[in-house]
C-alpha positions, 0 to 999 in steps of 0.5 A, spaced: 792 060 209 794 067 209 789 071 213 788 076 208 787 070 202 782 067 207 778 074 208 778 075 200 776 068 199 770 067 205 764 067 199 757 064 202 757 058 201 749 055 201 750 047 197 754 042 202 757 035 203 754 031 207 760 029 210 760 031 217 765 036 221 768 033 227 768 035 234 776 037 234 774 042 227 768 045 231 771 047 238 777 049 233 773 055 230 770 056 237 776 057 239 777 062 234 771 066 236 773 067 242 780 071 240 775 076 238 775 082 242 769 084 247 767 090 251 771 091 257 773 083 255 766 081 258 766 075 254 759 074 254 758 069 249 756 062 248 755 057 242 750 052 240 752 047 236 747 043 233 749 037 230 743 032 231 739 029 226 732 030 229 733 037 231 735 039 225 729 035 223 724 039 227 727 046 226 728 045 218 720 043 218 719 050 221 723 053 217 720 051 211 713 053 214 715 061 214 719 061 208 715 057 203 710 062 200 716 067 200 720 062 196 714 059 192 710 067 190 717 070 189 718 073 182 725 071 179 730 077 180 733 081 174 739 081 177 744 075 177 748 075 183 741 076 187 738 071 183 744 067 185 744 068 193 736 067 193 736 061 189 741 059 194 738 061 200 732 057 198 736 051 197 739 051 204 732 052 207 729 046 204 736 042 206 736 044 213 737 038 216 742 035 211 747 041 213 752 038 218 752 042 222 749 049 225 753 054 230 748 059 233 752 064 236 749 066 242 749 072 248 748 075 255 746 081 256 753 083 261 755 089 260 757 094 263 756 090 269 753 096 273 748 098 268 747 092 262 746 095 255 743 090 249 748 094 244 754 090 247 751 084 246 751 085 238 759 088 239 760 082 242 758 076 238 759 079 231 766 080 231 766 072 234 761 070 229 767 073 224 772 071 227 769 063 226 767 064 219 774 066 217 778 061 221 773 055 217 775 058 211 782 057 213 780 050 214 777 049 207 769 049 211 764 053 207 760 057 212 754 061 211 750 067 216 743 066 215 737 069 218 732 065 216 733 060 223 730 066 227 723 064 225 724 057 229 727 061 236 722 057 240 723 051 237 730 051 238 730 054 246 725 048 247 729 043 243 736 044 246 733 047 252 736 055 251 736 058 257 732 064 257 737 070 259 741 067 252 740 071 246 740 068 239 743 073 234 747 069 229 746 062 225 751 060 221 750 053 217 757 049 216 760 044 213 765 042 207 762 045 200 760 042 194 762 048 190 769 052 189 771 057 194 771 064 190 773 071 191 768 076 194 766 081 191 766 088 195 766 095 193 773 098 192 777 101 199 777 108 195 769 108 195 768 107 203 774 111 206 775 117 208 781 121 211 780 126 216 774 130 214 768 129 209 768 136 205 
């Protein structure tokens, strides 16, 4: 698949088939992630793959405990797109353990070596995560960036024995989608580009 075709249809997927993602497929996605640039080629990234049902079950219970009040008390949105996103997010949270694979994209504070800065962790891990989801789309695999597993970070750290110097940034649900990929909806380029100067 052409890279532009992949980017143009890399919609967030929140409904997955229970078909497993193979180890080879996951390693191919991580390979793509590590082709991203990083500050000074520091490559301070690591990727935690969670596909163990027991671990997903414990983390999923914690996620729902944190998210349940929001889901139960939120009013339906008048915006159809927002409502679809929120309904999908609730489905994803309630079915956390059924998602075939979760990938946690993490970074170490290692750059620059003489004075490591937090900002460089962000500029390391987010390009890698974007590479991963575009590669997944090219393979017919769905993904979704999420934030709610952050509520279960202590459980993830304990269950998966994550070292203290690894910072958990991006949680990605990974699986074969139940629904079709669609074109992404974004602002026109003309609305976000400025040539040389504002004024």
